[in-house]
C-alpha positions as CSV (number, residue, x, y, z in Angstrom):
1,X,73.5,20.6,-54.1
2,X,73.4,23.4,-51.6
3,X,69.6,24.0,-51.5
4,X,68.3,23.5,-48.0
5,X,65.4,21.5,-46.8
6,X,62.4,23.6,-45.6
7,X,63.4,23.0,-41.9
8,X,66.9,24.5,-42.3
9,X,67.2,27.9,-40.7
10,X,69.8,30.6,-41.0
11,X,70.7,31.5,-37.4
12,X,72.7,34.6,-36.6
13,X,73.3,35.6,-32.9
14,X,75.7,38.0,-31.4
15,X,77.3,39.2,-34.6
16,X,79.8,42.1,-34.4
17,X,82.0,43.6,-37.0
18,X,84.6,46.4,-36.8
19,X,86.0,48.1,-39.9
20,X,89.1,50.1,-39.0
21,X,88.2,52.1,-36.0
22,X,84.5,52.0,-36.5
23,X,82.2,49.4,-34.9
24,X,79.8,48.8,-37.7
25,X,77.8,46.0,-36.2
26,X,77.4,45.5,-32.4
27,X,76.1,42.2,-30.9
28,X,73.5,41.9,-33.6
29,X,71.0,39.0,-33.6
30,X,68.5,38.2,-36.3
31,X,65.3,36.2,-36.1
32,X,65.8,32.7,-37.5
33,X,65.3,32.9,-41.3
34,X,63.9,29.9,-43.3
35,X,64.1,28.9,-46.9
36,X,61.3,30.2,-49.1
37,X,61.4,33.7,-47.7
38,X,62.2,37.0,-49.4
39,X,63.7,39.2,-46.7
40,X,64.1,43.0,-47.1
41,X,67.1,44.5,-45.2
42,X,66.2,48.1,-44.5
43,X,67.9,51.1,-42.9
44,X,69.5,54.4,-43.5
45,X,72.9,54.8,-45.2
46,X,75.7,53.7,-42.8
47,X,73.4,51.5,-40.7
48,X,75.4,48.4,-41.5
49,X,73.3,46.7,-44.2
50,X,76.1,46.0,-46.6
51,X,78.5,45.0,-43.8
52,X,75.9,42.5,-42.5
53,X,75.6,40.8,-45.9
54,X,79.4,40.7,-46.3
55,X,79.8,39.4,-42.7
56,X,77.3,36.6,-43.5
57,X,79.2,35.8,-46.7
58,X,82.6,35.8,-45.0
59,X,83.9,38.7,-47.0
60,X,84.8,40.8,-43.9
61,X,86.2,39.8,-40.6
62,X,83.3,39.4,-38.1
63,X,82.6,37.5,-34.9
64,X,79.4,35.7,-34.1
65,X,78.3,33.6,-31.1
66,X,76.1,31.6,-33.6
67,X,76.3,31.6,-37.4
68,X,74.7,28.5,-38.8
69,X,72.7,27.2,-41.7
70,X,70.9,24.1,-40.4
71,X,73.6,21.9,-39.0
72,X,76.4,23.7,-40.8
73,X,78.6,26.1,-38.8
74,X,79.2,28.7,-41.4
75,X,82.1,30.3,-39.6
76,X,84.0,27.0,-39.7
77,X,83.6,26.4,-43.4
78,X,86.4,27.1,-45.9
79,X,85.8,30.2,-48.0
80,X,85.0,28.2,-51.2
81,X,82.5,25.9,-49.3
82,X,80.8,28.9,-47.6
83,X,80.5,30.6,-51.0
84,X,78.7,27.5,-52.2
85,X,75.9,27.9,-49.7
86,X,75.8,31.7,-49.3
87,X,76.1,33.6,-52.6
88,X,76.8,37.3,-52.4
89,X,76.0,39.7,-55.2
90,X,77.5,43.2,-54.7
91,X,75.8,46.4,-55.5
92,X,78.5,47.3,-58.1
93,X,79.4,44.4,-60.4
94,X,82.9,44.1,-61.8
95,X,83.5,45.9,-65.0
96,X,81.9,44.0,-67.9
97,X,84.4,42.1,-70.1
98,X,84.0,41.1,-73.7
99,X,82.4,37.7,-73.2
100,X,79.0,36.6,-74.2
101,X,76.5,36.1,-71.4
102,X,76.6,32.3,-71.9
103,X,80.4,32.3,-71.9
104,X,80.4,34.2,-68.7
105,X,78.0,31.7,-67.1
106,X,80.2,28.8,-68.3
107,X,83.3,30.5,-66.8
108,X,81.5,30.8,-63.5
109,X,80.5,27.1,-63.6
110,X,84.0,25.9,-64.5
111,X,85.5,27.9,-61.7
112,X,83.2,25.9,-59.4
113,X,83.9,22.4,-60.7
114,X,84.9,20.4,-63.7
115,X,81.4,20.3,-65.1
116,X,80.9,18.7,-68.5
117,X,80.5,21.3,-71.2
118,X,77.1,20.2,-72.5
119,X,75.7,19.9,-69.0
120,X,77.1,23.3,-68.0
121,X,75.6,24.9,-71.2
122,X,72.2,23.4,-70.6
123,X,72.3,24.6,-67.0
124,X,73.3,28.1,-67.9
125,X,70.6,28.4,-70.6
126,X,68.0,27.0,-68.2
127,X,68.9,29.6,-65.5
128,X,68.8,32.5,-68.1
129,X,65.4,31.3,-69.3
130,X,64.0,31.1,-65.8
131,X,64.9,34.8,-65.4
132,X,63.3,35.7,-68.6
133,X,66.6,36.8,-70.2
134,X,67.3,33.7,-72.4
135,X,67.5,36.0,-75.4
136,X,70.6,37.7,-74.0
137,X,72.7,34.5,-74.1
138,X,74.5,35.5,-77.3
139,X,74.9,39.2,-76.3
140,X,78.2,40.5,-75.0
141,X,78.3,41.6,-71.4
142,X,79.9,45.0,-72.2
143,X,77.1,45.8,-74.6
144,X,74.3,45.3,-72.0
145,X,72.5,48.0,-70.1
146,X,73.2,48.3,-66.3
147,X,69.9,46.6,-65.5
148,X,70.6,43.7,-67.9
149,X,74.0,43.3,-66.4
150,X,72.5,43.1,-63.0
151,X,70.1,40.4,-64.1
152,X,73.0,38.4,-65.6
153,X,74.9,38.8,-62.3
154,X,71.8,37.3,-60.6
155,X,71.9,34.4,-63.1
156,X,75.6,33.8,-62.4
157,X,74.8,33.6,-58.7
158,X,71.8,31.3,-59.1
159,X,73.7,28.9,-61.4
160,X,75.6,27.7,-58.4
161,X,72.4,26.6,-56.7
162,X,73.1,28.4,-53.3
163,X,71.0,27.9,-50.2
164,X,71.0,31.6,-49.4
165,X,71.3,34.5,-51.8
166,X,72.6,37.8,-50.5
167,X,71.8,40.8,-52.7
168,X,73.2,44.3,-52.0
169,X,70.9,46.8,-53.6
170,X,70.0,44.7,-56.6
171,X,67.4,47.4,-57.8
172,X,69.9,50.3,-57.9
173,X,70.5,50.1,-61.6
174,X,67.0,49.1,-62.7
175,X,64.3,51.3,-64.1
176,X,60.7,51.2,-62.8
177,X,59.6,48.2,-64.9
178,X,62.7,46.2,-64.2
179,X,62.5,46.9,-60.5
180,X,59.0,45.2,-60.3
181,X,60.1,42.5,-62.7
182,X,63.1,41.7,-60.5
183,X,61.0,41.7,-57.3
184,X,58.3,39.4,-58.8
185,X,61.1,37.2,-60.0
186,X,62.9,37.0,-56.7
187,X,59.6,36.4,-54.9
188,X,59.0,33.4,-57.2
189,X,62.5,32.1,-56.9
190,X,62.4,32.2,-53.1
191,X,59.1,30.3,-53.0
192,X,59.5,27.9,-55.9
193,X,63.2,27.2,-55.4
194,X,63.2,26.7,-51.6
195,X,65.7,29.5,-51.4
196,X,66.3,32.2,-48.8
197,X,66.9,35.6,-50.3
198,X,68.1,38.6,-48.3
199,X,68.3,41.8,-50.2
200,X,69.1,45.4,-49.3
201,X,66.4,47.7,-50.5
202,X,65.8,51.4,-50.0
203,X,62.4,51.7,-51.6
204,X,60.1,51.0,-48.6
205,X,57.0,50.7,-50.8
206,X,58.8,47.9,-52.7
207,X,59.5,46.2,-49.4
208,X,55.9,46.5,-48.3
209,X,54.6,45.0,-51.5
210,X,56.9,42.1,-52.0
211,X,58.9,41.1,-49.0
212,X,57.8,38.3,-46.6
213,X,60.0,39.6,-43.8
214,X,61.6,43.0,-43.1
215,X,64.7,43.7,-40.9
216,X,65.3,47.3,-39.9
217,X,68.9,48.3,-38.9
218,X,69.9,51.5,-37.2
219,X,73.4,52.4,-36.1
220,X,74.6,48.8,-36.4
221,X,71.7,47.3,-34.4
222,X,68.5,45.5,-35.4
223,X,65.6,47.7,-34.1
224,X,62.7,45.9,-35.7
225,X,61.9,42.6,-37.5
226,X,58.8,40.9,-38.7
227,X,56.2,41.3,-41.4
228,X,56.8,44.5,-43.4
229,X,53.7,46.2,-42.1
230,X,54.8,45.7,-38.5
231,X,58.3,47.1,-39.2
232,X,57.6,49.9,-41.6
233,X,55.6,52.1,-39.2
234,X,55.6,55.8,-38.4
235,X,57.4,55.2,-35.1
236,X,60.2,53.0,-36.5
237,X,60.6,55.3,-39.6
238,X,61.0,58.2,-37.2
239,X,63.7,56.4,-35.2
240,X,65.7,55.0,-38.2
241,X,65.3,57.8,-40.8
242,X,64.3,60.9,-38.7
243,X,61.2,61.5,-40.8
244,X,57.6,62.2,-39.9
245,X,55.8,59.6,-42.1
246,X,52.6,57.7,-42.4
247,X,51.6,54.5,-44.2
248,X,48.4,54.7,-46.2
249,X,46.6,52.2,-48.4
250,X,46.0,53.1,-52.0
251,X,42.8,52.3,-54.0
252,X,44.3,49.0,-55.1
253,X,45.0,47.9,-51.5
254,X,48.8,48.4,-51.5
255,X,50.4,50.2,-48.5
256,X,52.5,53.3,-49.4
257,X,54.8,55.3,-47.2
258,X,54.2,59.1,-47.3
259,X,56.8,61.5,-45.7
260,X,55.2,64.6,-44.3
261,X,58.3,66.3,-42.8
262,X,61.8,65.8,-41.5
263,X,62.5,65.5,-37.8
264,X,66.0,66.8,-38.3
265,X,68.4,67.6,-41.1
């Protein structure tokens, strides 16, 4: 079982990644990240967010001085072993095939190991139920909405019991209700499942409301990290997004980002 103990930390120091002629990440170091956290990865388009997740998952060639989870050197792990501890969910899922949700979950489990069928079925159904989508088990993937498919993709990742879950814009296909449903769910999964979740999110108000930690990237470098209110500030928003913005608290006590003007087009 890949789930870490509370003392295990994801450590990333001196991470660099070049894609073609472009240096996407340059000597990037993150604060140590512990299990139980929901971490929002923020930044403008092209700042390196997706590349960072893929670098952590071993899906692109990258170099790091330190890349560890607890006592495990992630860079030295074979691809299949690394995928067991860090599970990556892309923004755009593969085209849905004509399998039921439960069948797709069983395929994912059987690809991992020779699991007994009844054990795998129980496990798949338990994960679907924990996400509130147990009723979708008998539905076909190619008949689901984009948001439902995204939640099923999350279930397929969770059924492997990873230590770290890397989500690339998981809210992109979700409507307003599903966005908050998903964030409440991820918050609970991180806390209750002793799981580290790192997700790319563009909605700064969502990050302010739900994330435990925020990481702000700009031009392949980390320019701010910490609690969301210390990262999502007018000064940092100006640097990263070239906007004149302020953060105000609504009548219910939630902080909200308001953009007054652009600093440049």
